[in-house]
MIDO-253543 format. One record per residue (C-alpha): x, y, z. Coordinates in steps of 0.5 Angstrom, whole numbers. Layout:
REM MIDO-253543
xx,yy,zz
X,Y,Z
...
***
This chain:
REM MIDO-253543
xx,yy,zz
15,-41,-7
20,-38,-13
15,-41,-18
9,-38,-15
12,-31,-14
14,-31,-21
7,-33,-23
5,-27,-19
10,-22,-22
8,-24,-29
1,-24,-28
2,-17,-26
6,-15,-32
1,-17,-36
-5,-13,-33
0,-7,-33
1,-8,-40
-6,-9,-42
-8,-2,-38
-2,2,-41
-4,-1,-48
-11,2,-47
-9,8,-44
-4,9,-50
-9,8,-55
-14,13,-52
-8,18,-52
-5,17,-59
-11,22,-61
-8,28,-57
-4,34,-59
3,34,-58
4,36,-50
6,43,-49
9,46,-42
11,53,-40
17,53,-36
21,59,-34
25,60,-40
19,59,-45
15,54,-48
17,47,-50
13,42,-54
14,35,-53
12,28,-56
7,23,-54
8,16,-55
6,9,-52
3,13,-46
9,17,-44
10,25,-46
17,26,-47
21,33,-47
28,32,-49
34,37,-50
32,42,-45
37,47,-44
38,48,-36
44,52,-37
48,57,-42
53,53,-46
60,53,-42
64,55,-48
69,60,-50
70,65,-43
65,60,-40
69,54,-40
71,52,-33
66,57,-30
60,55,-26
54,54,-30
50,60,-32
43,61,-33
40,59,-39
37,64,-44
30,65,-46
27,64,-52
20,66,-56
15,62,-59
15,54,-58
21,50,-57
21,43,-60
24,38,-55
23,32,-59
31,31,-60
36,29,-55
42,35,-54
49,33,-55
53,29,-50
58,33,-46
65,33,-49
69,26,-48
74,21,-51
73,23,-58
79,23,-63
79,25,-70
73,27,-75
66,24,-73
65,17,-74
61,15,-81
54,14,-80
52,6,-82
47,6,-88
40,5,-85
43,6,-78
41,13,-73
47,18,-74
52,17,-69
52,22,-63
58,27,-63
60,30,-57
60,37,-56
62,43,-50
55,45,-51
52,40,-47
48,42,-41
41,39,-43
36,35,-39
31,30,-41
24,29,-38
19,23,-38
12,24,-35
6,20,-36
2,22,-42
-4,25,-38
-4,32,-37
-8,32,-31
-3,28,-27
0,33,-21
4,32,-15
8,26,-18
14,23,-15
21,26,-19
27,22,-20
33,25,-22
38,20,-26
46,22,-26
50,17,-31
56,13,-29
62,13,-34
68,14,-29
67,22,-29
70,21,-36
64,19,-40
57,18,-40
50,20,-43
43,22,-41
41,20,-48
42,12,-47
37,7,-49
39,3,-43
36,9,-38
30,11,-42
25,14,-37
19,11,-40
18,6,-36
18,10,-30
13,15,-33
8,9,-34
9,8,-27
7,15,-25
14,18,-24
17,24,-27
24,22,-29
29,27,-31
36,25,-34
41,31,-34
48,32,-38
54,34,-34
61,36,-36
66,30,-35
74,29,-36
78,36,-36
72,40,-37
68,37,-31
74,38,-26
80,43,-27
84,47,-22
89,52,-24
92,58,-20
89,64,-25
82,61,-24
83,62,-17
84,70,-18
78,70,-23
71,71,-21
73,70,-13
66,69,-11
65,63,-15
66,56,-14
72,53,-17
74,46,-20
68,41,-19
64,44,-25
61,37,-26
58,37,-19
56,45,-21
52,42,-27
49,37,-23
47,42,-17
44,47,-23
40,41,-26
37,40,-19
35,47,-18
32,47,-25
28,41,-23
26,45,-16
24,51,-20
20,48,-26
18,41,-25
11,42,-23
10,44,-30
11,37,-32
6,34,-26
12,33,-21
13,35,-14
19,39,-13
19,37,-5
19,29,-7
25,29,-11
30,22,-11
37,23,-14
40,16,-16
46,14,-20
51,9,-22
58,8,-21
61,15,-22
53,17,-22
53,14,-15
59,17,-13
56,24,-15
50,22,-10
55,21,-4
58,28,-6
51,31,-6
49,28,0
56,31,3
55,38,0
52,44,4
51,47,-3
46,41,-5
42,41,1
34,42,0
35,40,-7
32,33,-6
29,29,-1
31,21,-2
37,18,-5
39,12,-9
46,9,-10
48,4,-15
55,1,-14
58,8,-12
62,6,-6
63,12,-1
70,11,1
75,16,0
79,11,-4
73,11,-9
72,19,-9
79,20,-10
78,28,-8
84,32,-8
85,39,-5
85,45,-9
91,49,-8
98,48,-10
101,50,-4
100,48,4
98,41,1
96,36,6
101,30,7
95,25,6
94,28,-1
101,30,-4
99,32,-11
94,38,-11
89,39,-16
92,46,-18
99,42,-19
95,37,-24
92,43,-28
99,46,-28
102,39,-31
96,39,-36
98,46,-39
105,44,-39
104,38,-43
101,42,-48
107,47,-48
103,53,-44
108,55,-39
106,60,-33
100,60,-28
97,67,-30
91,70,-34
95,69,-40
96,62,-39
89,61,-38
87,65,-44
91,60,-48
88,54,-44
81,57,-46
83,58,-53
84,51,-54
79,47,-58
75,42,-55
79,36,-58
86,39,-56
83,39,-49
82,32,-50
88,30,-54
92,34,-48
95,29,-43
91,24,-41
86,24,-35
89,18,-32
96,18,-29
101,15,-34
107,11,-32
113,15,-30
110,22,-32
107,27,-27
100,26,-25
95,29,-29
89,25,-28
82,29,-27
78,27,-20
73,31,-16
76,37,-12
76,39,-4
74,46,-6
72,48,1
65,50,-2
62,45,-6
66,39,-3
68,41,4
70,34,6
70,27,3
63,23,4
67,18,8
69,24,13
63,27,13
59,20,15
64,18,20
63,25,23
55,25,22
55,30,18
50,27,13
43,29,12
37,25,15
34,22,9
32,15,6
37,12,3
37,6,-2
44,3,-4
48,-3,-6
53,-7,-11
53,-13,-15
55,-20,-14
61,-19,-19
62,-11,-18
70,-11,-19
70,-4,-24
75,1,-21
78,-2,-16
86,-3,-15
87,-9,-11
94,-12,-14
98,-18,-12
103,-23,-15
102,-29,-10
97,-31,-5
103,-30,0
103,-22,-2
96,-22,-2
95,-24,5
101,-20,7
98,-14,5
92,-14,10
98,-13,16
96,-15,23
89,-18,20
93,-23,15
90,-29,19
83,-26,19
83,-25,11
86,-32,10
80,-35,14
75,-30,11
78,-31,3
81,-38,3
79,-42,9
81,-49,6
87,-46,2
84,-48,-5
82,-41,-8
86,-39,-14
90,-32,-13
85,-29,-19
79,-31,-15
82,-28,-9
84,-21,-12
77,-21,-16
73,-22,-9
78,-17,-6
77,-12,-11
69,-12,-11
69,-12,-3
74,-6,-2
71,-2,-8
64,-3,-7
61,-8,-2
64,-6,4
63,2,2
56,1,1
55,-3,8
59,3,11
55,8,9
49,4,10
51,3,18
53,11,18
46,13,16
42,8,20
46,10,26
43,17,25
36,14,24
35,15,17
31,9,13
36,5,10
35,-1,5
42,-5,3
42,-9,-3
46,-14,-7
44,-15,-14
46,-22,-16
42,-24,-22
44,-25,-29
40,-25,-35
39,-32,-38
42,-31,-45
49,-28,-41
50,-33,-36
55,-37,-40
59,-30,-41
58,-28,-34
59,-34,-29
62,-30,-24
56,-26,-23
52,-19,-24
58,-14,-27
58,-7,-25
52,-4,-28
49,-11,-29
42,-8,-25
41,-2,-29
37,-5,-35
33,-9,-30
31,-2,-26
29,2,-32
26,-4,-35
30,-4,-41
32,-11,-42
35,-13,-49
37,-19,-52
44,-22,-50
49,-26,-53
44,-32,-53
38,-29,-54
32,-25,-52
30,-24,-45
26,-30,-42
20,-29,-38
24,-30,-31
29,-24,-33
23,-20,-35
20,-22,-28
26,-20,-24
26,-13,-28
19,-12,-26
21,-13,-19
27,-9,-19
23,-3,-22
18,-4,-17
22,-3,-11
25,3,-14
19,6,-16
16,5,-9
22,8,-6
21,14,-10
14,15,-8
14,13,-1
22,13,2
20,5,3
21,0,-3
16,-5,0
9,-6,-4
4,-11,-5
6,-17,-8
14,-16,-7
18,-20,-2
19,-16,4
25,-12,4
27,-10,12
31,-4,14
38,-4,15
40,-4,22
48,-3,23
51,-10,26
46,-14,24
49,-16,18
43,-18,14
43,-17,6
37,-16,1
39,-20,-5
36,-21,-12
39,-28,-12
41,-32,-18
35,-36,-19
30,-30,-20
28,-30,-13
29,-24,-8
29,-24,0
33,-22,6
38,-26,10
45,-27,13
50,-24,9
55,-29,7
60,-24,6
60,-22,13
67,-25,15
70,-22,8
67,-15,9
69,-15,17
76,-16,15
76,-11,9
73,-6,14
79,-7,19
84,-6,13
80,0,10
80,4,17
87,2,19
89,5,12
92,-1,9
88,0,3
93,4,1
98,-2,1
94,-5,-5
***
């Protein structure tokens, strides 16, 4: 069956490539495409059957007095603006002068606060209309990321009749920041979650402008990985994002409070569950740079810092023994009124089609720690016996493997199942997956399974050579299969389509999982992790996860 399936997929790939080659040749004689949007005219680039428009400003540069302000309207221009180059990445993790360019290589990308740009890929045919739209939200732990990554080029989606949009959003202390003086300044504005405000501004831009690129503003799917997946959950829970999208895909984005780590805004009246507020973190940050006080004068000094100085200040992650200074999403009471977990438990989520899942060795961002197997199981409290039966039934599993599997389950696999159950209970079409396939050339390095982010190149169709060589026909067949599911979901809210293994809707309590298997096949079946995820859910819902 596997061989038959792969032959079908490879044949489909060949036909697709031939068709696109003919189309690209015919369109290569066409003039560069020009699109008129609310801000002015844009001239893009035609290549290989795809029209791309890069570096489109969707908001004003958030610099000077606009640092730590909601995104403001983009300025208009006269004439035709060239849209052939990506805009700068948002300010992140760079210290010292820009790195020197390597001879013959592209110039290194230099981040900037002037970064609120997005990119659009569409089919080259200018007559295409009412196409489904996908909006990509990059990952990077809310401290980095780029819409210009070759790994997430939208060309593959455009060739399959989708308009792909990828936006930048502010990260780190530029993206999440609270300070008492900000609260009194422009009191009607939303505060704190500038990263999320940027994402919403980009979605509003799509609503207003995407028809000019052939897209349907009423058929928008948001999708993201890691912090981008957390962002999708936040958009699903936020009242300010309602109506801006119709479908959602979460790739390794958790959904539980342990992943979102949202903090209340105010430094006074703090919830005992969150002993450190976002404003307290902002005050700690200012003090780390020698800025005392919490008034407008202190805020002016903070805005007067160079972008590099903001980066060089207290790190965005907590230091050992020092005051908390990390940057996380904020419970601001307007954009984020509750965490995704709280919203889903209360049934506040919208009724939209949802596709979500994680990878088979998806351990990034989790915090399970233990010095011995006894300590590991004891942390499950009253469910320690259940944990031992689920994770180490014969007593032969080593501690490192136990910790790795628990990190995967607490951080990604169980939260994905939790969210899938919550949406399915409200009647939403839900499709839950696990991605277990590893590129052939990387199997020696990735023996544990598909890592965090390991599915992205398959979904976008951007596989590149690994450490052991070029992608094999099997690798490419799995990529085409995964990509087709994502395209079908964007078009119809259902990933299924001709020539693909059936992906059934998720039903809470049925414990089925659709797996992109290590052998290159795909299909649904009983989840072998059921016992692990069940005890993980018990521990999580009882608050025991905090003990890890």
